[in-house]
N, CA and C atoms of all chains as a GROMACS GRO file, in nm:
protein
  648
    1UNK      N    1  13.710   8.881   8.837
    1UNK     CA    2  13.639   9.008   8.853
    1UNK      C    3  13.488   8.986   8.863
    2UNK      N    4  13.434   8.910   8.764
    2UNK     CA    5  13.289   8.887   8.764
    2UNK      C    6  13.248   8.805   8.886
    3UNK      N    7  13.333   8.710   8.923
    3UNK     CA    8  13.300   8.627   9.040
    3UNK      C    9  13.297   8.709   9.168
    4UNK      N   10  13.389   8.806   9.177
    4UNK     CA   11  13.392   8.894   9.294
    4UNK      C   12  13.264   8.977   9.302
    5UNK      N   13  13.218   9.028   9.186
    5UNK     CA   14  13.096   9.110   9.186
    5UNK      C   15  12.976   9.025   9.226
    6UNK      N   16  12.973   8.898   9.177
    6UNK     CA   17  12.862   8.809   9.214
    6UNK      C   18  12.862   8.785   9.365
    7UNK      N   19  12.983   8.768   9.423
    7UNK     CA   20  12.989   8.745   9.568
    7UNK      C   21  12.944   8.867   9.645
    8UNK      N   22  12.983   8.987   9.599
    8UNK     CA   23  12.939   9.110   9.666
    8UNK      C   24  12.786   9.121   9.660
    9UNK      N   25  12.728   9.085   9.543
    9UNK     CA   26  12.582   9.090   9.529
    9UNK      C   27  12.516   8.994   9.628
   10UNK      N   28  12.574   8.876   9.646
   10UNK     CA   29  12.518   8.782   9.742
   10UNK      C   30  12.522   8.835   9.883
   11UNK      N   31  12.631   8.903   9.920
   11UNK     CA   32  12.641   8.959  10.055
   11UNK      C   33  12.537   9.069  10.075
   12UNK      N   34  12.515   9.151   9.971
   12UNK     CA   35  12.415   9.259   9.983
   12UNK      C   36  12.276   9.199  10.002
   13UNK      N   37  12.244   9.092   9.924
   13UNK     CA   38  12.113   9.028   9.940
   13UNK      C   39  12.099   8.966  10.078
   14UNK      N   40  12.208   8.913  10.132
   14UNK     CA   41  12.203   8.853  10.266
   14UNK      C   42  12.176   8.959  10.372
   15UNK      N   43  12.236   9.079  10.356
   15UNK     CA   44  12.206   9.185  10.452
   15UNK      C   45  12.060   9.228  10.440
   16UNK      N   46  12.001   9.219  10.320
   16UNK     CA   47  11.858   9.244  10.305
   16UNK      C   48  11.776   9.146  10.385
   17UNK      N   49  11.818   9.018  10.390
   17UNK     CA   50  11.747   8.920  10.472
   17UNK      C   51  11.750   8.961  10.620
   18UNK      N   52  11.867   9.008  10.665
   18UNK     CA   53  11.875   9.048  10.806
   18UNK      C   54  11.784   9.166  10.836
   19UNK      N   55  11.780   9.266  10.746
   19UNK     CA   56  11.698   9.385  10.772
   19UNK      C   57  11.550   9.350  10.773
   20UNK      N   58  11.506   9.266  10.676
   20UNK     CA   59  11.366   9.226  10.677
   20UNK      C   60  11.335   9.136  10.795
   21UNK      N   61  11.435   9.062  10.845
   21UNK     CA   62  11.415   8.979  10.963
   21UNK      C   63  11.388   9.060  11.088
   22UNK      N   64  11.445   9.183  11.095
   22UNK     CA   65  11.414   9.270  11.209
   22UNK      C   66  11.265   9.304  11.211
   23UNK      N   67  11.210   9.335  11.092
   23UNK     CA   68  11.067   9.365  11.087
   23UNK      C   69  10.985   9.240  11.119
   24UNK      N   70  11.036   9.124  11.078
   24UNK     CA   71  10.964   9.000  11.107
   24UNK      C   72  10.956   8.978  11.258
   25UNK      N   73  11.061   9.017  11.333
   25UNK     CA   74  11.057   9.000  11.478
   25UNK      C   75  10.972   9.110  11.542
   26UNK      N   76  10.989   9.236  11.495
   26UNK     CA   77  10.923   9.348  11.562
   26UNK      C   78  10.774   9.354  11.534
   27UNK      N   79  10.737   9.333  11.406
   27UNK     CA   80  10.606   9.362  11.350
   27UNK      C   81  10.489   9.360  11.446
   28UNK      N   82  10.417   9.470  11.460
   28UNK     CA   83  10.314   9.474  11.565
   28UNK      C   84  10.200   9.375  11.542
   29UNK      N   85  10.156   9.356  11.418
   29UNK     CA   86  10.042   9.268  11.393
   29UNK      C   87  10.087   9.146  11.314
   30UNK      N   88   9.995   9.050  11.302
   30UNK     CA   89  10.027   8.929  11.228
   30UNK      C   90  10.046   8.960  11.080
   31UNK      N   91   9.971   9.058  11.028
   31UNK     CA   92   9.982   9.091  10.886
   31UNK      C   93  10.119   9.150  10.855
   32UNK      N   94  10.173   9.230  10.950
   32UNK     CA   95  10.308   9.284  10.930
   32UNK      C   96  10.410   9.173  10.918
   33UNK      N   97  10.396   9.074  11.004
   33UNK     CA   98  10.491   8.963  11.000
   33UNK      C   99  10.476   8.886  10.870
   34UNK      N  100  10.353   8.875  10.820
   34UNK     CA  101  10.336   8.801  10.695
   34UNK      C  102  10.397   8.877  10.577
   35UNK      N  103  10.384   9.011  10.580
   35UNK     CA  104  10.448   9.091  10.474
   35UNK      C  105  10.599   9.072  10.478
   36UNK      N  106  10.656   9.074  10.600
   36UNK     CA  107  10.800   9.054  10.613
   36UNK      C  108  10.839   8.915  10.567
   37UNK      N  109  10.755   8.816  10.595
   37UNK     CA  110  10.784   8.680  10.552
   37UNK      C  111  10.782   8.668  10.400
   38UNK      N  112  10.687   8.739  10.339
   38UNK     CA  113  10.677   8.738  10.193
   38UNK      C  114  10.805   8.795  10.131
   39UNK      N  115  10.848   8.912  10.184
   39UNK     CA  116  10.972   8.973  10.133
   39UNK      C  117  11.090   8.881  10.159
   40UNK      N  118  11.092   8.817  10.276
   40UNK     CA  119  11.204   8.728  10.309
   40UNK      C  120  11.212   8.610  10.213
   41UNK      N  121  11.098   8.554  10.176
   41UNK     CA  122  11.106   8.439  10.086
   41UNK      C  123  11.148   8.480   9.946
   42UNK      N  124  11.105   8.601   9.902
   42UNK     CA  125  11.148   8.643   9.768
   42UNK      C  126  11.299   8.666   9.767
   43UNK      N  127  11.351   8.729   9.876
   43UNK     CA  128  11.496   8.746   9.882
   43UNK      C  129  11.564   8.609   9.893
   44UNK      N  130  11.500   8.517   9.966
   44UNK     CA  131  11.557   8.385   9.984
   44UNK      C  132  11.570   8.307   9.854
   45UNK      N  133  11.473   8.326   9.762
   45UNK     CA  134  11.483   8.258   9.633
   45UNK      C  135  11.608   8.304   9.558
   46UNK      N  136  11.631   8.437   9.561
   46UNK     CA  137  11.753   8.487   9.496
   46UNK      C  138  11.878   8.433   9.564
   47UNK      N  139  11.873   8.423   9.698
   47UNK     CA  140  11.990   8.372   9.770
   47UNK      C  141  12.017   8.227   9.735
   48UNK      N  142  11.910   8.147   9.721
   48UNK     CA  143  11.930   8.007   9.683
   48UNK      C  144  11.993   7.999   9.544
   49UNK      N  145  11.950   8.092   9.455
   49UNK     CA  146  12.011   8.092   9.322
   49UNK      C  147  12.160   8.129   9.329
   50UNK      N  148  12.192   8.225   9.422
   50UNK     CA  149  12.334   8.258   9.440
   50UNK      C  150  12.412   8.136   9.490
   51UNK      N  151  12.352   8.063   9.583
   51UNK     CA  152  12.421   7.946   9.637
   51UNK      C  153  12.438   7.840   9.528
   52UNK      N  154  12.335   7.824   9.443
   52UNK     CA  155  12.347   7.728   9.334
   52UNK      C  156  12.461   7.766   9.240
   53UNK      N  157  12.475   7.898   9.218
   53UNK     CA  158  12.581   7.943   9.128
   53UNK      C  159  12.718   7.920   9.190
   54UNK      N  160  12.733   7.952   9.320
   54UNK     CA  161  12.866   7.938   9.379
   54UNK      C  162  12.900   7.792   9.403
   55UNK      N  163  12.798   7.707   9.426
   55UNK     CA  164  12.826   7.566   9.446
   55UNK      C  165  12.831   7.487   9.316
   56UNK      N  166  12.778   7.545   9.208
   56UNK     CA  167  12.778   7.477   9.081
   56UNK      C  168  12.679   7.362   9.072
   57UNK      N  169  12.570   7.371   9.148
   57UNK     CA  170  12.471   7.263   9.148
   57UNK      C  171  12.338   7.316   9.096
   58UNK      N  172  12.293   7.260   8.983
   58UNK     CA  173  12.172   7.311   8.919
   58UNK      C  174  12.047   7.265   8.995
   59UNK      N  175  12.060   7.162   9.078
   59UNK     CA  176  11.943   7.108   9.148
   59UNK      C  177  11.886   7.209   9.247
   60UNK      N  178  11.972   7.303   9.295
   60UNK     CA  179  11.923   7.402   9.391
   60UNK      C  180  11.820   7.497   9.330
   61UNK      N  181  11.822   7.511   9.196
   61UNK     CA  182  11.721   7.596   9.133
   61UNK      C  183  11.583   7.533   9.147
   62UNK      N  184  11.576   7.400   9.141
   62UNK     CA  185  11.448   7.333   9.165
   62UNK      C  186  11.403   7.351   9.309
   63UNK      N  187  11.501   7.350   9.400
   63UNK     CA  188  11.469   7.376   9.540
   63UNK      C  189  11.408   7.516   9.555
   64UNK      N  190  11.467   7.614   9.484
   64UNK     CA  191  11.415   7.750   9.490
   64UNK      C  192  11.274   7.757   9.436
   65UNK      N  193  11.246   7.682   9.330
   65UNK     CA  194  11.111   7.682   9.272
   65UNK      C  195  11.009   7.626   9.371
   66UNK      N  196  11.043   7.515   9.436
   66UNK     CA  197  10.950   7.455   9.532
   66UNK      C  198  10.931   7.547   9.653
   67UNK      N  199  11.040   7.612   9.694
   67UNK     CA  200  11.032   7.708   9.804
   67UNK      C  201  10.936   7.822   9.771
   68UNK      N  202  10.945   7.871   9.646
   68UNK     CA  203  10.855   7.978   9.604
   68UNK      C  204  10.710   7.933   9.603
   69UNK      N  205  10.684   7.811   9.553
   69UNK     CA  206  10.546   7.761   9.550
   69UNK      C  207  10.491   7.749   9.692
   70UNK      N  208  10.572   7.693   9.782
   70UNK     CA  209  10.525   7.673   9.920
   70UNK      C  210  10.499   7.808   9.988
   71UNK      N  211  10.587   7.908   9.964
   71UNK     CA  212  10.565   8.037  10.029
   71UNK      C  213  10.441   8.104   9.973
   72UNK      N  214  10.416   8.088   9.842
   72UNK     CA  215  10.295   8.146   9.782
   72UNK      C  216  10.170   8.087   9.845
   73UNK      N  217  10.166   7.955   9.856
   73UNK     CA  218  10.049   7.890   9.915
   73UNK      C  219  10.035   7.929  10.063
   74UNK      N  220  10.149   7.941  10.132
   74UNK     CA  221  10.145   7.977  10.273
   74UNK      C  222  10.091   8.116  10.296
   75UNK      N  223  10.137   8.212  10.213
   75UNK     CA  224  10.088   8.350  10.229
   75UNK      C  225   9.940   8.357  10.196
   76UNK      N  226   9.897   8.283  10.092
   76UNK     CA  227   9.754   8.283  10.060
   76UNK      C  228   9.672   8.223  10.175
   77UNK      N  229   9.724   8.119  10.239
   77UNK     CA  230   9.651   8.058  10.350
   77UNK      C  231   9.642   8.153  10.468
   78UNK      N  232   9.753   8.225  10.498
   78UNK     CA  233   9.749   8.320  10.610
   78UNK      C  234   9.653   8.434  10.579
   79UNK      N  235   9.653   8.481  10.452
   79UNK     CA  236   9.562   8.589  10.416
   79UNK      C  237   9.417   8.545  10.430
   80UNK      N  238   9.390   8.421  10.390
   80UNK     CA  239   9.254   8.369  10.402
   80UNK      C  240   9.213   8.358  10.549
   81UNK      N  241   9.310   8.320  10.631
   81UNK     CA  242   9.281   8.307  10.775
   81UNK      C  243   9.254   8.443  10.837
   82UNK      N  244   9.333   8.545  10.799
   82UNK     CA  245   9.313   8.678  10.857
   82UNK      C  246   9.179   8.737  10.812
   83UNK      N  247   9.136   8.699  10.691
   83UNK     CA  248   9.009   8.751  10.642
   83UNK      C  249   8.892   8.683  10.711
   84UNK      N  250   8.917   8.574  10.779
   84UNK     CA  251   8.811   8.508  10.852
   84UNK      C  252   8.742   8.397  10.775
   85UNK      N  253   8.802   8.350  10.665
   85UNK     CA  254   8.736   8.250  10.584
   85UNK      C  255   8.787   8.108  10.606
   86UNK      N  256   8.878   8.092  10.702
   86UNK     CA  257   8.938   7.959  10.719
   86UNK      C  258   8.902   7.905  10.854
   87UNK      N  259  13.313   8.624   7.579
   87UNK     CA  260  13.255   8.543   7.686
   87UNK      C  261  13.272   8.611   7.821
   88UNK      N  262  13.391   8.674   7.835
   88UNK     CA  263  13.417   8.742   7.962
   88UNK      C  264  13.326   8.863   7.980
   89UNK      N  265  13.296   8.930   7.867
   89UNK     CA  266  13.212   9.050   7.878
   89UNK      C  267  13.070   9.010   7.917
   90UNK      N  268  13.024   8.891   7.871
   90UNK     CA  269  12.890   8.845   7.909
   90UNK      C  270  12.884   8.816   8.058
   91UNK      N  271  12.989   8.753   8.110
   91UNK     CA  272  12.994   8.725   8.254
   91UNK      C  273  12.994   8.854   8.334
   92UNK      N  274  13.071   8.953   8.288
   92UNK     CA  275  13.079   9.080   8.360
   92UNK      C  276  12.944   9.152   8.358
   93UNK      N  277  12.876   9.149   8.241
   93UNK     CA  278  12.745   9.211   8.232
   93UNK      C  279  12.645   9.145   8.327
   94UNK      N  280  12.647   9.011   8.327
   94UNK     CA  281  12.556   8.939   8.416
   94UNK      C  282  12.583   8.971   8.561
   95UNK      N  283  12.711   8.980   8.598
   95UNK     CA  284  12.744   9.008   8.738
   95UNK      C  285  12.698   9.147   8.779
   96UNK      N  286  12.713   9.245   8.688
   96UNK     CA  287  12.672   9.381   8.722
   96UNK      C  288  12.520   9.389   8.733
   97UNK      N  289  12.447   9.317   8.645
   97UNK     CA  290  12.300   9.317   8.655
   97UNK      C  291  12.258   9.253   8.787
   98UNK      N  292  12.326   9.145   8.826
   98UNK     CA  293  12.293   9.081   8.954
   98UNK      C  294  12.323   9.173   9.071
   99UNK      N  295  12.428   9.253   9.060
   99UNK     CA  296  12.460   9.348   9.167
   99UNK      C  297  12.351   9.454   9.180
  100UNK      N  298  12.304   9.507   9.065
  100UNK     CA  299  12.196   9.607   9.069
  100UNK      C  300  12.070   9.546   9.132
  101UNK      N  301  12.040   9.420   9.093
  101UNK     CA  302  11.923   9.354   9.148
  101UNK      C  303  11.934   9.333   9.297
  102UNK      N  304  12.053   9.299   9.345
  102UNK     CA  305  12.066   9.277   9.490
  102UNK      C  306  12.056   9.408   9.565
  103UNK      N  307  12.096   9.521   9.503
  103UNK     CA  308  12.073   9.651   9.567
  103UNK      C  309  11.923   9.678   9.578
  104UNK      N  310  11.846   9.640   9.474
  104UNK     CA  311  11.701   9.655   9.484
  104UNK      C  312  11.643   9.568   9.595
  105UNK      N  313  11.697   9.446   9.610
  105UNK     CA  314  11.650   9.359   9.719
  105UNK      C  315  11.676   9.424   9.854
  106UNK      N  316  11.795   9.484   9.870
  106UNK     CA  317  11.830   9.550   9.996
  106UNK      C  318  11.736   9.667  10.022
  107UNK      N  319  11.707   9.747   9.916
  107UNK     CA  320  11.619   9.862   9.935
  107UNK      C  321  11.478   9.818   9.971
  108UNK      N  322  11.432   9.707   9.910
  108UNK     CA  323  11.299   9.656   9.946
  108UNK      C  324  11.293   9.612  10.090
  109UNK      N  325  11.398   9.546  10.138
  109UNK     CA  326  11.400   9.504  10.278
  109UNK      C  327  11.405   9.624  10.370
  110UNK      N  328  11.478   9.728  10.328
  110UNK     CA  329  11.485   9.852  10.408
  110UNK      C  330  11.348   9.918  10.414
  111UNK      N  331  11.274   9.914  10.302
  111UNK     CA  332  11.139   9.969  10.302
  111UNK      C  333  11.047   9.891  10.394
  112UNK      N  334  11.062   9.758  10.397
  112UNK     CA  335  10.980   9.678  10.488
  112UNK      C  336  11.008   9.717  10.632
  113UNK      N  337  11.133   9.752  10.661
  113UNK     CA  338  11.165   9.790  10.800
  113UNK      C  339  11.119   9.930  10.831
  114UNK      N  340  11.131  10.025  10.739
  114UNK     CA  341  11.122  10.167  10.774
  114UNK      C  342  10.986  10.230  10.745
  115UNK      N  343  10.903  10.172  10.659
  115UNK     CA  344  10.779  10.239  10.620
  115UNK      C  345  10.680  10.248  10.736
  116UNK      N  346  10.593  10.349  10.736
  116UNK     CA  347  10.513  10.376  10.856
  116UNK      C  348  10.402  10.276  10.884
  117UNK      N  349  10.332  10.226  10.785
  117UNK     CA  350  10.223  10.133  10.816
  117UNK      C  351  10.227  10.013  10.722
  118UNK      N  352  10.132   9.922  10.743
  118UNK     CA  353  10.136   9.792  10.676
  118UNK      C  354  10.130   9.805  10.524
  119UNK      N  355  10.046   9.897  10.475
  119UNK     CA  356  10.022   9.902  10.330
  119UNK      C  357  10.144   9.957  10.258
  120UNK      N  358  10.209  10.058  10.322
  120UNK     CA  359  10.334  10.109  10.262
  120UNK      C  360  10.442  10.003  10.264
  121UNK      N  361  10.448   9.928  10.374
  121UNK     CA  362  10.548   9.822  10.383
  121UNK      C  363  10.525   9.718  10.274
  122UNK      N  364  10.396   9.688  10.249
  122UNK     CA  365  10.364   9.587  10.149
  122UNK      C  366  10.408   9.633  10.010
  123UNK      N  367  10.385   9.764   9.984
  123UNK     CA  368  10.426   9.817   9.853
  123UNK      C  369  10.576   9.805   9.835
  124UNK      N  370  10.652   9.848   9.937
  124UNK     CA  371  10.797   9.841   9.924
  124UNK      C  372  10.843   9.697   9.916
  125UNK      N  373  10.784   9.612  10.001
  125UNK     CA  374  10.831   9.475  10.009
  125UNK      C  375  10.790   9.391   9.891
  126UNK      N  376  10.693   9.436   9.810
  126UNK     CA  377  10.654   9.355   9.696
  126UNK      C  378  10.716   9.406   9.566
  127UNK      N  379  10.701   9.537   9.540
  127UNK     CA  380  10.747   9.588   9.410
  127UNK      C  381  10.898   9.579   9.399
  128UNK      N  382  10.967   9.630   9.502
  128UNK     CA  383  11.113   9.637   9.492
  128UNK      C  384  11.174   9.498   9.490
  129UNK      N  385  11.119   9.405   9.570
  129UNK     CA  386  11.180   9.273   9.570
  129UNK      C  387  11.147   9.196   9.442
  130UNK      N  388  11.030   9.223   9.381
  130UNK     CA  389  11.002   9.157   9.253
  130UNK      C  390  11.103   9.200   9.146
  131UNK      N  391  11.124   9.333   9.137
  131UNK     CA  392  11.222   9.382   9.039
  131UNK      C  393  11.361   9.332   9.072
  132UNK      N  394  11.395   9.332   9.201
  132UNK     CA  395  11.528   9.289   9.239
  132UNK      C  396  11.554   9.143   9.208
  133UNK      N  397  11.454   9.057   9.236
  133UNK     CA  398  11.478   8.916   9.210
  133UNK      C  399  11.480   8.889   9.060
  134UNK      N  400  11.397   8.963   8.983
  134UNK     CA  401  11.405   8.946   8.837
  134UNK      C  402  11.544   8.981   8.786
  135UNK      N  403  11.598   9.096   8.836
  135UNK     CA  404  11.730   9.137   8.788
  135UNK      C  405  11.838   9.039   8.831
  136UNK      N  406  11.832   8.991   8.956
  136UNK     CA  407  11.936   8.898   8.998
  136UNK      C  408  11.928   8.768   8.920
  137UNK      N  409  11.806   8.718   8.896
  137UNK     CA  410  11.796   8.591   8.823
  137UNK      C  411  11.842   8.608   8.679
  138UNK      N  412  11.805   8.722   8.617
  138UNK     CA  413  11.852   8.745   8.479
  138UNK      C  414  12.004   8.758   8.474
  139UNK      N  415  12.059   8.829   8.572
  139UNK     CA  416  12.204   8.846   8.574
  139UNK      C  417  12.276   8.715   8.592
  140UNK      N  418  12.223   8.631   8.682
  140UNK     CA  419  12.289   8.502   8.702
  140UNK      C  420  12.271   8.411   8.582
  141UNK      N  421  12.157   8.426   8.511
  141UNK     CA  422  12.139   8.351   8.388
  141UNK      C  423  12.240   8.391   8.281
  142UNK      N  424  12.271   8.523   8.275
  142UNK     CA  425  12.372   8.567   8.178
  142UNK      C  426  12.511   8.522   8.220
  143UNK      N  427  12.533   8.518   8.352
  143UNK     CA  428  12.664   8.475   8.401
  143UNK      C  429  12.689   8.329   8.368
  144UNK      N  430  12.582   8.248   8.376
  144UNK     CA  431  12.596   8.104   8.353
  144UNK      C  432  12.491   8.065   8.249
  145UNK      N  433  12.518   8.085   8.119
  145UNK     CA  434  12.411   8.078   8.018
  145UNK      C  435  12.342   7.942   8.007
  146UNK      N  436  12.405   7.835   8.056
  146UNK     CA  437  12.339   7.704   8.048
  146UNK      C  438  12.217   7.698   8.139
  147UNK      N  439  12.213   7.783   8.244
  147UNK     CA  440  12.101   7.780   8.337
  147UNK      C  441  11.995   7.885   8.306
  148UNK      N  442  12.012   7.956   8.193
  148UNK     CA  443  11.922   8.067   8.164
  148UNK      C  444  11.774   8.025   8.155
  149UNK      N  445  11.737   7.910   8.090
  149UNK     CA  446  11.595   7.875   8.086
  149UNK      C  447  11.533   7.854   8.223
  150UNK      N  448  11.609   7.791   8.312
  150UNK     CA  449  11.552   7.768   8.445
  150UNK      C  450  11.538   7.898   8.524
  151UNK      N  451  11.635   7.989   8.506
  151UNK     CA  452  11.625   8.120   8.571
  151UNK      C  453  11.504   8.197   8.520
  152UNK      N  454  11.479   8.185   8.386
  152UNK     CA  455  11.363   8.256   8.328
  152UNK      C  456  11.233   8.198   8.384
  153UNK      N  457  11.230   8.064   8.397
  153UNK     CA  458  11.110   8.001   8.456
  153UNK      C  459  11.086   8.052   8.598
  154UNK      N  460  11.194   8.061   8.676
  154UNK     CA  461  11.183   8.108   8.814
  154UNK      C  462  11.134   8.254   8.818
  155UNK      N  463  11.189   8.336   8.727
  155UNK     CA  464  11.148   8.476   8.722
  155UNK      C  465  11.002   8.491   8.683
  156UNK      N  466  10.958   8.414   8.583
  156UNK     CA  467  10.817   8.420   8.542
  156UNK      C  468  10.726   8.377   8.656
  157UNK      N  469  10.770   8.276   8.730
  157UNK     CA  470  10.690   8.229   8.844
  157UNK      C  471  10.675   8.339   8.949
  158UNK      N  472  10.786   8.410   8.977
  158UNK     CA  473  10.780   8.517   9.076
  158UNK      C  474  10.689   8.629   9.027
  159UNK      N  475  10.702   8.665   8.898
  159UNK     CA  476  10.619   8.772   8.844
  159UNK      C  477  10.471   8.736   8.851
  160UNK      N  478  10.438   8.606   8.832
  160UNK     CA  479  10.297   8.567   8.837
  160UNK      C  480  10.243   8.561   8.979
  161UNK      N  481  10.320   8.510   9.074
  161UNK     CA  482  10.261   8.482   9.206
  161UNK      C  483  10.276   8.596   9.305
  162UNK      N  484  10.380   8.679   9.294
  162UNK     CA  485  10.406   8.776   9.401
  162UNK      C  486  10.298   8.884   9.410
  163UNK      N  487  10.251   8.944   9.299
  163UNK     CA  488  10.144   9.042   9.312
  163UNK      C  489  10.015   8.980   9.363
  164UNK      N  490   9.992   8.853   9.327
  164UNK     CA  491   9.868   8.786   9.368
  164UNK      C  492   9.864   8.769   9.520
  165UNK      N  493   9.975   8.720   9.577
  165UNK     CA  494   9.975   8.698   9.722
  165UNK      C  495   9.972   8.830   9.796
  166UNK      N  496  10.039   8.933   9.743
  166UNK     CA  497  10.036   9.062   9.813
  166UNK      C  498   9.897   9.125   9.805
  167UNK      N  499   9.828   9.106   9.694
  167UNK     CA  500   9.690   9.157   9.683
  167UNK      C  501   9.598   9.089   9.784
  168UNK      N  502   9.608   8.957   9.793
  168UNK     CA  503   9.523   8.884   9.888
  168UNK      C  504   9.554   8.926  10.030
  169UNK      N  505   9.681   8.949  10.059
  169UNK     CA  506   9.721   8.987  10.195
  169UNK      C  507   9.673   9.129  10.227
  170UNK      N  508   9.681   9.221  10.130
  170UNK     CA  509   9.634   9.358  10.155
  170UNK      C  510   9.485   9.360  10.180
  171UNK      N  511   9.412   9.280  10.102
  171UNK     CA  512   9.267   9.274  10.121
  171UNK      C  513   9.232   9.216  10.257
  172UNK      N  514   9.307   9.111  10.297
  172UNK     CA  515   9.280   9.050  10.428
  172UNK      C  516   9.313   9.147  10.540
  173UNK      N  517   9.422   9.223  10.525
  173UNK     CA  518   9.459   9.318  10.630
  173UNK      C  519   9.356   9.428  10.641
  174UNK      N  520   9.306   9.475  10.525
  174UNK     CA  521   9.202   9.579  10.530
  174UNK      C  522   9.075   9.525  10.592
  175UNK      N  523   9.047   9.398  10.564
  175UNK     CA  524   8.926   9.337  10.619
  175UNK      C  525   8.937   9.321  10.769
  176UNK      N  526   9.058   9.289  10.820
  176UNK     CA  527   9.073   9.271  10.964
  176UNK      C  528   9.112   9.402  11.033
  177UNK      N  529   9.087   9.516  10.964
  177UNK     CA  530   9.098   9.650  11.024
  177UNK      C  531   9.236   9.678  11.082
  178UNK      N  532   9.339   9.652  11.001
  178UNK     CA  533   9.472   9.696  11.040
  178UNK      C  534   9.479   9.847  11.021
  179UNK      N  535   9.532   9.918  11.121
  179UNK     CA  536   9.528  10.065  11.119
  179UNK      C  537   9.619  10.119  11.010
  180UNK      N  538   9.575  10.231  10.950
  180UNK     CA  539   9.658  10.298  10.850
  180UNK      C  540   9.741  10.407  10.916
  181UNK      N  541   9.838  10.455  10.843
  181UNK     CA  542   9.914  10.571  10.891
  181UNK      C  543   9.823  10.693  10.897
  182UNK      N  544   9.854  10.789  10.984
  182UNK     CA  545   9.766  10.907  10.994
  182UNK      C  546   9.792  11.007  10.883
  183UNK      N  547   9.884  10.978  10.792
  183UNK     CA  548   9.903  11.063  10.675
  183UNK      C  549   9.824  11.014  10.556
  184UNK      N  550   9.742  10.907  10.574
  184UNK     CA  551   9.667  10.850  10.464
  184UNK      C  552   9.564  10.950  10.413
  185UNK      N  553   9.559  10.970  10.281
  185UNK     CA  554   9.468  11.070  10.226
  185UNK      C  555   9.328  11.013  10.216
  186UNK      N  556   9.313  10.893  10.156
  186UNK     CA  557   9.179  10.838  10.144
  186UNK      C  558   9.186  10.686  10.136
  187UNK      N  559   9.068  10.625  10.158
  187UNK     CA  560   9.058  10.480  10.161
  187UNK      C  561   8.946  10.440  10.067
  188UNK      N  562   8.982  10.410   9.942
  188UNK     CA  563   8.880  10.386   9.840
  188UNK      C  564   8.804  10.258   9.866
  189UNK      N  565   8.869  10.156   9.920
  189UNK     CA  566   8.800  10.029   9.944
  189UNK      C  567   8.694  10.044  10.051
  190UNK      N  568   8.722  10.127  10.153
  190UNK     CA  569   8.624  10.150  10.259
  190UNK      C  570   8.500  10.219  10.203
  191UNK      N  571   8.521  10.316  10.114
  191UNK     CA  572   8.406  10.386  10.054
  191UNK      C  573   8.326  10.291   9.966
  192UNK      N  574   8.396  10.202   9.896
  192UNK     CA  575   8.322  10.107   9.812
  192UNK      C  576   8.244  10.010   9.897
  193UNK      N  577   8.296   9.971  10.013
  193UNK     CA  578   8.222   9.881  10.100
  193UNK      C  579   8.100   9.950  10.159
  194UNK      N  580   8.106  10.085  10.171
  194UNK     CA  581   7.991  10.157  10.224
  194UNK      C  582   7.872  10.147  10.133
  195UNK      N  583   7.892  10.150  10.002
  195UNK     CA  584   7.781  10.139   9.906
  195UNK      C  585   7.773   9.996   9.856
  196UNK      N  586   7.737   9.904   9.946
  196UNK     CA  587   7.747   9.763   9.909
  196UNK      C  588   7.634   9.717   9.819
  197UNK      N  589   7.523   9.796   9.806
  197UNK     CA  590   7.410   9.748   9.727
  197UNK      C  591   7.443   9.750   9.579
  198UNK      N  592   7.508   9.855   9.532
  198UNK     CA  593   7.541   9.861   9.389
  198UNK      C  594   7.689   9.888   9.372
  199UNK      N  595   7.766   9.782   9.383
  199UNK     CA  596   7.910   9.798   9.358
  199UNK      C  597   7.933   9.787   9.209
  200UNK      N  598   7.972   9.897   9.148
  200UNK     CA  599   8.003   9.891   9.006
  200UNK      C  600   8.118   9.985   8.979
  201UNK      N  601   8.143  10.009   8.851
  201UNK     CA  602   8.259  10.090   8.819
  201UNK      C  603   8.236  10.236   8.853
  202UNK      N  604   8.110  10.279   8.870
  202UNK     CA  605   8.085  10.420   8.901
  202UNK      C  606   8.138  10.458   9.038
  203UNK      N  607   8.141  10.359   9.130
  203UNK     CA  608   8.183  10.391   9.266
  203UNK      C  609   8.325  10.444   9.267
  204UNK      N  610   8.413  10.377   9.194
  204UNK     CA  611   8.550  10.423   9.189
  204UNK      C  612   8.560  10.561   9.127
  205UNK      N  613   8.476  10.588   9.025
  205UNK     CA  614   8.483  10.718   8.960
  205UNK      C  615   8.435  10.827   9.054
  206UNK      N  616   8.329  10.797   9.134
  206UNK     CA  617   8.281  10.897   9.229
  206UNK      C  618   8.388  10.931   9.330
  207UNK      N  619   8.457  10.826   9.376
  207UNK     CA  620   8.564  10.851   9.473
  207UNK      C  621   8.667  10.943   9.413
  208UNK      N  622   8.702  10.916   9.287
  208UNK     CA  623   8.803  11.002   9.224
  208UNK      C  624   8.752  11.144   9.209
  209UNK      N  625   8.622  11.159   9.175
  209UNK     CA  626   8.567  11.293   9.160
  209UNK      C  627   8.573  11.368   9.292
  210UNK      N  628   8.536  11.298   9.402
  210UNK     CA  629   8.541  11.364   9.533
  210UNK      C  630   8.681  11.407   9.566
  211UNK      N  631   8.774  11.319   9.532
  211UNK     CA  632   8.915  11.349   9.560
  211UNK      C  633   8.957  11.473   9.484
  212UNK      N  634   8.913  11.482   9.358
  212UNK     CA  635   8.951  11.597   9.278
  212UNK      C  636   8.890  11.724   9.337
  213UNK      N  637   8.763  11.717   9.382
  213UNK     CA  638   8.701  11.836   9.440
  213UNK      C  639   8.773  11.881   9.565
  214UNK      N  640   8.814  11.782   9.647
  214UNK     CA  641   8.888  11.818   9.768
  214UNK      C  642   9.019  11.888   9.732
  215UNK      N  643   9.084  11.834   9.629
  215UNK     CA  644   9.213  11.893   9.593
  215UNK      C  645   9.196  12.032   9.534
  216UNK      N  646   9.087  12.049   9.457
  216UNK     CA  647   9.064  12.183   9.396
  216UNK      C  648   9.019  12.279   9.505
   0.00000   0.00000   0.00000
């Protein structure tokens, strides 16, 4: 029962990735795409945790942590570039 | 033990619904700033709930899930703040339903930026509303 609910939650989060991906493709300006990318990476961290749970591998949580750090630095770099300071 | 797993799974389900709603807000909101609000607040809460739920489902991984959640809580508002400031600086257009732009008014009085500027803006807003 609990495993089924976890799987349903993973599918719902995956559909969230698809919906935010539409905005990532459409987005009129570069800042819109960066906002969509930010949301995509946050959803992606949860998805990696779901995959770690279903695969039973704790190492994927470290992958999620590194992914989060890289996306944070990337969004800060893009913001700095849009502001004209890079 | 089974009840703990079930509780964790239900919390993770609620969190994934929040993730879906945040993504829907990113798609549907009218301008960049509204999209940023939906895409940051809702996904932060959603990822916190999913990580907590999965930590309860698999209690041996709870410390690492808590570390991941704390990391998201610390970095996500920071990156969204920097991005909003950069977008405002590069003159991304607002929706035409926007009531006021406090940062623009503060940039107008660049000689003495202090806490009074924000209060004046609020006073003007109150007068307009009254």
